C-alpha positions as CSV (number, residue, x, y, z in Angstrom):
1,X,-22.7,-34.1,-4.5
2,X,-22.5,-34.0,-0.7
3,X,-22.5,-36.8,1.8
4,X,-21.8,-40.5,1.2
5,X,-22.7,-42.5,-1.8
6,X,-25.6,-44.7,-1.3
7,X,-24.7,-48.1,0.0
8,X,-25.1,-51.0,-2.5
9,X,-28.3,-53.0,-1.8
10,X,-28.2,-55.7,-4.5
11,X,-26.8,-59.2,-4.5
12,X,-23.2,-59.7,-5.6
13,X,-21.5,-63.0,-5.8
14,X,-24.7,-64.6,-4.5
15,X,-24.5,-62.5,-1.2
16,X,-26.6,-59.6,-0.1
17,X,-25.1,-56.2,0.8
18,X,-25.8,-57.0,4.4
19,X,-24.0,-60.3,4.2
20,X,-21.0,-58.6,2.5
21,X,-21.0,-55.9,5.1
22,X,-21.1,-58.4,8.0
23,X,-18.2,-60.4,6.4
24,X,-16.1,-57.2,6.1
25,X,-16.9,-56.2,9.7
26,X,-15.9,-59.8,10.9
27,X,-12.6,-59.5,8.9
28,X,-11.8,-56.2,10.6
29,X,-12.6,-57.6,14.1
30,X,-10.6,-60.8,13.4
31,X,-7.6,-58.7,12.3
32,X,-8.0,-56.4,15.3
33,X,-7.9,-59.4,17.6
34,X,-4.6,-60.4,16.0
35,X,-3.1,-56.9,16.1
36,X,-4.5,-55.4,19.2
37,X,-4.3,-58.7,21.2
38,X,-0.7,-59.4,20.2
39,X,2.0,-57.4,18.6
40,X,1.9,-54.4,17.9
41,X,-1.1,-53.8,20.3
42,X,-3.9,-51.3,20.0
43,X,-1.8,-48.1,20.5
44,X,0.7,-49.0,17.8
45,X,-1.8,-50.2,15.2
46,X,-2.9,-47.9,12.4
47,X,-6.0,-47.9,10.2
48,X,-3.8,-48.8,7.3
49,X,-2.2,-51.8,9.1
50,X,-5.5,-53.1,10.3
51,X,-7.0,-52.8,6.8
52,X,-4.0,-54.6,5.3
53,X,-4.3,-57.4,8.0
54,X,-8.0,-57.7,7.2
55,X,-7.2,-57.8,3.4
56,X,-9.5,-54.8,2.9
57,X,-9.1,-51.2,2.0
58,X,-9.0,-48.2,4.3
59,X,-12.1,-47.0,2.5
60,X,-13.9,-50.2,3.6
61,X,-12.6,-49.6,7.1
62,X,-14.3,-46.2,7.2
63,X,-17.5,-47.7,5.9
64,X,-17.6,-50.0,8.9
65,X,-16.0,-47.9,11.7
66,X,-15.3,-44.3,12.4
67,X,-12.0,-44.9,14.4
68,X,-9.7,-47.6,15.7
69,X,-11.2,-46.9,19.1
70,X,-14.6,-48.0,17.7
71,X,-13.0,-51.3,16.6
72,X,-11.5,-51.8,20.1
73,X,-14.8,-51.1,21.7
74,X,-16.6,-53.6,19.5
75,X,-13.9,-56.2,20.1
76,X,-13.9,-55.7,23.9
77,X,-17.7,-56.2,23.9
78,X,-17.4,-59.3,21.7
79,X,-14.7,-60.9,23.9
80,X,-16.8,-60.3,27.0
81,X,-19.9,-61.6,25.2
82,X,-18.1,-64.9,24.3
83,X,-17.1,-65.3,28.0
84,X,-20.6,-64.4,29.2
85,X,-22.2,-67.0,26.8
86,X,-19.8,-69.6,28.1
87,X,-20.8,-68.9,31.6
88,X,-24.5,-68.9,30.8
89,X,-24.2,-72.2,29.0
90,X,-22.3,-73.6,32.0
91,X,-25.0,-72.2,34.3
92,X,-27.7,-74.1,32.5
93,X,-25.6,-77.3,32.6
94,X,-24.9,-76.8,36.3
95,X,-28.6,-76.5,37.3
96,X,-29.2,-78.5,40.5
97,X,-25.6,-78.9,41.5
98,X,-24.6,-77.9,45.1
99,X,-23.4,-74.4,45.4
100,X,-19.7,-75.1,45.7
101,X,-19.7,-77.3,42.6
102,X,-21.9,-74.8,40.7
103,X,-19.5,-72.0,41.5
104,X,-16.5,-74.1,40.4
105,X,-18.3,-74.9,37.1
106,X,-19.1,-71.2,36.4
107,X,-15.6,-70.0,37.2
108,X,-13.9,-72.7,35.1
109,X,-16.2,-71.8,32.2
110,X,-15.2,-68.2,32.4
111,X,-11.5,-68.9,32.9
112,X,-11.5,-71.5,30.0
113,X,-13.2,-69.1,27.6
114,X,-11.1,-66.0,28.4
115,X,-7.8,-67.9,28.5
116,X,-8.5,-70.0,25.4
117,X,-6.7,-67.3,23.4
118,X,-4.2,-65.0,25.2
119,X,-5.2,-62.2,22.9
120,X,-8.7,-62.2,24.5
121,X,-7.0,-61.6,27.9
122,X,-5.1,-58.7,26.5
123,X,-8.2,-57.1,24.9
124,X,-10.3,-57.6,28.1
125,X,-7.8,-56.6,30.7
126,X,-4.9,-54.6,29.1
127,X,-5.6,-52.8,25.8
128,X,-8.9,-51.3,27.0
129,X,-7.3,-49.6,30.0
130,X,-6.7,-45.8,29.7
131,X,-7.7,-45.4,26.1
132,X,-10.5,-42.9,26.6
133,X,-13.3,-41.9,29.0
134,X,-15.7,-43.6,26.7
135,X,-13.9,-46.9,26.8
136,X,-13.4,-46.7,30.5
137,X,-17.1,-46.2,30.9
138,X,-17.7,-49.2,28.7
139,X,-15.2,-51.3,30.7
140,X,-16.8,-50.4,34.0
141,X,-20.3,-51.0,32.6
142,X,-19.2,-54.5,31.4
143,X,-17.6,-55.2,34.8
144,X,-20.9,-54.1,36.5
145,X,-22.7,-56.6,34.3
146,X,-20.4,-59.4,35.6
147,X,-21.0,-58.2,39.1
148,X,-24.8,-58.4,38.5
149,X,-24.5,-61.9,37.1
150,X,-22.5,-63.1,40.1
151,X,-24.9,-61.3,42.6
152,X,-27.9,-62.9,40.9
153,X,-26.3,-66.3,41.4
154,X,-25.5,-65.5,45.0
155,X,-29.1,-64.3,45.6
156,X,-30.4,-67.5,44.0
157,X,-28.2,-69.5,46.4
158,X,-29.6,-67.6,49.3
159,X,-33.2,-68.3,48.1
160,X,-32.3,-72.0,48.0
161,X,-30.9,-71.9,51.5
162,X,-27.3,-72.6,50.3
163,X,-25.8,-69.3,51.3
164,X,-26.2,-66.8,54.1
165,X,-28.2,-63.6,53.6
166,X,-25.8,-60.7,52.9
167,X,-24.8,-58.2,50.3
168,X,-22.6,-60.1,47.8
169,X,-21.6,-57.1,45.8
170,X,-18.1,-56.7,47.3
171,X,-17.4,-60.4,46.9
172,X,-18.7,-60.3,43.3
């Protein structure tokens, strides 16, 4: 027989195969946040150590991810996604506020989310650096997304007459 065994599709313990897979993936990502975001860090973590921290087997690791780099990539996107959602929620709540207050609300939302857990800071700004060309591309793409969000807010402030017309890319 060649290739992988067919993935289970039935219910087990009252949960579908998709639910069990999502739970395993979540356990790996939670363990990665602990190990990559603290001691020992991404570069000193092994698949075996991550699997043990997640309470799962290495076989289950390879059913969810190809490499530890894939886990770091997913975790980096997740940490940024949490921060972005916090900013978008704050943006909705800050509707109608004067520009200076609105900017303060958005910045505090971002800072509060990212600093809520020091491990998030380490994932977003330390562990991701210099891992590979692929992750550097992902990091820069995520940064560009933040720049676009800030520029969109600046452009909206210009349209409301609250800010001068100029290119806000550098400021962003």
